Structures are given as C-alpha cells and as structure tokens.
VMD Tcl script that draws the C-alpha trace (Angstrom):
set ca {
  {12.53 51.43 29.23}
  {13.02 50.62 26.07}
  {14.91 54.13 24.93}
  {17.43 52.92 27.60}
  {17.71 49.71 26.68}
  {18.30 50.40 22.79}
  {21.06 52.97 23.99}
  {23.17 50.89 26.57}
  {22.81 48.21 23.34}
  {24.49 50.82 20.64}
  {27.38 51.62 23.40}
  {28.02 47.93 24.30}
  {28.08 47.48 20.60}
  {30.34 50.59 19.14}
  {34.16 51.76 19.57}
  {32.53 54.55 18.15}
  {30.65 56.00 20.70}
  {32.79 57.01 23.80}
  {30.33 57.73 26.64}
  {29.28 56.31 30.43}
  {25.99 54.90 30.39}
  {25.35 56.23 33.68}
  {21.64 55.89 33.90}
  {22.43 51.74 33.67}
  {24.55 51.96 37.10}
  {23.92 55.19 39.35}
  {20.26 55.95 37.23}
  {16.80 54.72 37.03}
  {18.03 51.46 35.64}
  {21.13 51.33 38.62}
  {21.25 52.17 42.41}
  {19.51 55.20 42.18}
  {22.47 56.98 43.84}
  {23.12 59.36 41.08}
  {22.86 63.07 43.20}
  {21.07 64.19 39.60}
  {17.82 62.60 40.41}
  {16.97 65.04 43.19}
  {16.58 67.26 40.31}
  {15.03 65.50 37.50}
  {13.78 62.13 39.17}
  {13.95 60.58 35.99}
  {16.93 59.60 34.01}
  {14.82 60.64 30.98}
  {14.39 64.36 31.99}
  {18.21 64.42 32.65}
  {20.56 66.44 30.16}
  {23.02 63.76 30.20}
  {20.72 60.99 29.12}
  {19.52 63.39 26.44}
  {23.23 63.77 25.29}
  {24.10 60.30 25.36}
  {20.75 59.50 23.09}
  {21.98 62.36 20.43}
  {25.48 61.11 20.03}
  {24.31 56.88 19.46}
  {21.43 58.91 16.90}
  {24.22 60.96 14.96}
  {26.56 57.50 14.63}
  {27.06 57.37 11.04}
  {25.73 53.64 11.37}
  {23.81 51.42 14.02}
  {24.85 48.26 15.19}
  {23.07 44.93 14.05}
  {19.70 45.15 15.03}
  {19.96 41.31 16.28}
  {22.35 42.52 19.33}
  {19.73 45.44 20.10}
  {16.66 42.93 20.00}
  {18.12 40.84 22.33}
  {18.83 42.80 24.80}
  {14.89 44.40 24.72}
  {13.77 40.83 24.80}
  {15.78 40.38 28.07}
  {14.02 43.61 29.26}
  {10.96 42.39 28.58}
  {11.29 39.10 30.46}
  {12.69 40.56 33.62}
  {10.56 43.84 34.18}
  {7.18 42.36 34.87}
  {8.58 40.59 37.45}
  {10.30 43.46 39.06}
  {7.22 45.25 38.61}
  {4.96 43.04 40.50}
  {6.88 43.59 43.55}
  {8.33 47.23 43.39}
  {6.76 50.76 43.05}
  {8.36 54.06 43.20}
  {6.39 57.21 44.05}
  {7.73 61.11 44.00}
  {7.56 61.89 48.24}
  {6.90 65.81 48.62}
  {4.70 68.14 51.46}
  {2.10 70.16 51.67}
  {2.02 71.98 55.14}
  {2.91 68.75 57.69}
  {1.59 66.35 55.43}
  {4.08 63.97 53.76}
  {2.39 62.99 50.59}
  {3.43 60.63 47.31}
  {2.28 60.27 43.97}
  {3.20 57.52 41.53}
  {6.00 58.62 39.39}
  {4.25 57.86 35.98}
  {2.27 60.42 36.81}
  {5.25 63.11 37.10}
  {6.07 64.92 34.27}
  {8.05 67.54 36.03}
  {9.45 69.23 39.15}
  {9.99 73.24 38.45}
  {9.94 76.63 40.43}
  {6.70 78.24 40.84}
  {5.14 80.10 38.25}
  {2.55 82.84 38.15}
  {-0.50 81.77 38.55}
  {-3.69 83.88 36.58}
  {-7.09 83.60 38.18}
  {-9.94 82.33 36.19}
  {-13.13 84.60 36.51}
  {-16.32 82.87 38.44}
  {-14.53 79.94 39.64}
  {-16.08 78.31 42.64}
  {-14.03 75.47 43.30}
  {-11.69 76.97 46.11}
  {-9.08 74.47 45.32}
  {-8.64 75.72 41.48}
  {-5.84 78.57 41.69}
  {-6.30 79.57 38.37}
  {-4.08 79.51 35.40}
  {-0.15 78.76 35.09}
  {2.18 78.96 31.95}
  {3.93 75.13 31.16}
  {5.84 75.22 28.49}
  {3.84 77.80 26.49}
  {0.54 75.72 27.08}
  {-1.44 77.01 30.20}
  {-2.83 74.77 32.47}
  {-5.02 74.85 35.83}
  {-3.19 75.32 38.80}
  {-4.83 73.46 41.94}
  {-4.34 74.04 45.46}
  {-4.03 70.19 46.73}
  {-3.66 71.36 50.08}
  {-7.19 72.75 50.42}
  {-8.71 69.55 48.22}
  {-7.28 67.48 50.66}
  {-8.42 69.77 53.58}
  {-4.63 69.60 55.01}
  {-4.58 72.29 58.02}
  {-2.00 74.81 57.66}
  {-1.59 74.52 54.11}
  {-0.45 77.94 51.79}
  {0.36 77.63 48.32}
  {1.64 81.23 48.41}
  {4.75 79.51 50.30}
  {5.27 77.01 47.98}
  {8.67 76.28 47.13}
  {8.18 73.68 44.20}
  {5.41 72.46 41.61}
  {4.52 69.40 40.69}
  {3.45 68.95 36.35}
  {1.26 65.89 36.80}
  {-0.25 64.25 33.44}
  {-3.05 61.45 33.45}
  {-5.34 60.31 30.33}
  {-3.24 63.30 28.69}
  {-4.42 66.02 31.23}
  {-2.28 67.94 32.72}
  {-2.50 69.61 36.41}
  {0.09 71.60 38.36}
  {0.03 71.24 41.98}
  {2.46 73.56 44.60}
  {4.05 71.65 47.01}
  {5.96 73.28 49.99}
  {8.99 70.44 49.40}
  {10.01 67.65 46.83}
  {12.24 65.43 48.42}
  {12.78 62.65 45.73}
  {11.90 59.64 44.12}
  {11.09 56.44 47.04}
  {11.02 52.74 45.45}
  {9.12 50.32 47.91}
  {8.03 46.81 47.67}
  {4.17 46.41 47.34}
  {3.58 43.91 49.93}
  {4.85 46.98 52.45}
  {1.91 49.13 51.81}
  {-0.58 49.76 54.69}
  {-4.31 50.70 54.20}
  {-5.28 54.28 54.95}
  {-6.66 54.50 58.67}
  {-10.60 54.25 58.37}
  {-10.97 56.17 61.67}
  {-9.17 58.80 60.51}
  {-12.05 61.89 59.56}
  {-9.99 64.22 56.60}
  {-11.05 64.48 53.10}
  {-7.65 63.80 52.31}
  {-8.14 60.14 53.29}
  {-10.74 59.51 49.91}
  {-7.90 60.28 47.95}
  {-5.53 57.85 49.64}
  {-4.90 54.71 48.08}
  {-2.69 53.53 50.83}
  {0.27 54.59 53.31}
  {4.03 53.71 52.85}
  {6.49 54.40 55.60}
  {9.50 56.80 54.56}
  {12.23 57.74 56.99}
  {9.79 57.11 60.25}
  {6.98 59.01 58.45}
  {4.04 57.85 57.16}
  {3.27 59.04 53.80}
  {0.02 58.99 52.05}
  {0.11 58.02 48.48}
  {-2.47 59.36 46.42}
  {-4.73 57.73 43.74}
  {-3.89 60.52 40.62}
  {-6.91 59.40 39.05}
  {-9.36 59.95 41.60}
  {-8.43 63.20 41.93}
  {-8.32 64.07 38.46}
  {-12.22 63.02 37.93}
  {-13.31 65.06 41.24}
  {-11.51 67.97 39.83}
  {-12.59 67.61 36.46}
  {-16.54 67.13 38.01}
  {-15.64 70.24 39.84}
  {-14.84 72.31 36.81}
  {-18.05 71.21 34.65}
}
mol new
graphics top color blue
foreach p $ca { graphics top sphere $p radius 0.5 }
foreach p [lrange $ca 0 end-1] q [lrange $ca 1 end] { graphics top cylinder $p $q radius 0.2 }
display resetview
C-alpha cells in the first residue's frame, strides 16, 4: 500500500500535520484491532484514512523525497516476503454456509438495495440490476449459483460489491463477519467426495472459529456468469 507509506512518511517528517496514523498501528498495516475494520474492511475505505490523506496533501510543501523513497523501498522489500506466507479473505455467510473471497476482489460492503429485473433472463442466479454509485450492476444470487440449500436473497442483510478484471457484480449475503488473515500453508483442499455445485468454484477450505470456510475462486465465478449471459 504505497499510499499509506507516503502518508506515513510525511507524518513522520513534519511538525505541521498532527494526526494519529491509526492505519499503521491498529489498521490493515498494523495489528487489525481497529473496530472500524468490521465496517470498512480496508483502511482505504475509511473516512479517517481519507481525512489523513487530505491533510497531508493540503500541506504547503512536501518533505524531502529521499525520506519517502526510502520508506517505499523498505515496504517493497518486506511486503513480498510477508505476502508469500499470508493472505486475507472477507468471510461471509449464505444460508448455513460460510464462504470467503480474497479481499483484493472486494470493492465494498453495502446495505441491500432495490433490484430491477432483467427481461428474458434465463439464468436463475441472475436477479437483475442494482444501482451502485450511479451505475447499474448485475446482482447475482450466489447461493443459487453454488447450490446452497436454504439460501434466500430476499432476506439478505448485506451485499458484496465484487470486482474482477474491471467487471463488477453484486452478491446479496446473509451476514458479513469481516476480514480474516491466514497462512497459505494452512489451507486445505476442497473435499472431492462432496457432490455440491459450489465445490467447482471453491479454491480451498480454511478454518475459522471452528468453522470450515470455502474460499471461492472469484475469477471462475465471473467466467461462469459471463458465459451464461452471452
């Protein structure tokens, strides 16, 4: 996150900007203990981060670039090593199934919105179109697509806005619990003996609070939906 590195470097080298750079201590660059992560999931989505960025950018002059470049170099050297052993996923529930999507694919989590039906749509998983920041996006009943028994998008409490290769979809879900970081070595292979439609879209299984969470392949989901829409 070079944006956070730049802000942090400016704060560390300036007496003119007085702000608590919480993203580096309790946020996504820290120990993830910030309670606001449950709502915003990434510091980049949080108003506190945006306010900090604005204050830095509004300064009369920037600090010497050497300090910023040094901070970036330190990040670029350490991040790949950390990312090679850990990853993160947004965990959510549809019906009785716990699922996860890589956090890189999550744009935002929103309240359910009105869905406008699409005429002549033959795919039962495609619910219609919903308005996301002034643009109509396809809303998909992920539970139907995965064959989850008991899923009902009409009772959804949240909706995930997910993006892959500049295409955006909306998935209504029953519950969102937040971001879970895990070691890649702890992932388990999906059970090949379970005859469920959703198994085909599951990359791996991770353990979370004594639950088994199916880590979904976002790229495959988008591919399958694109095929059904053409």
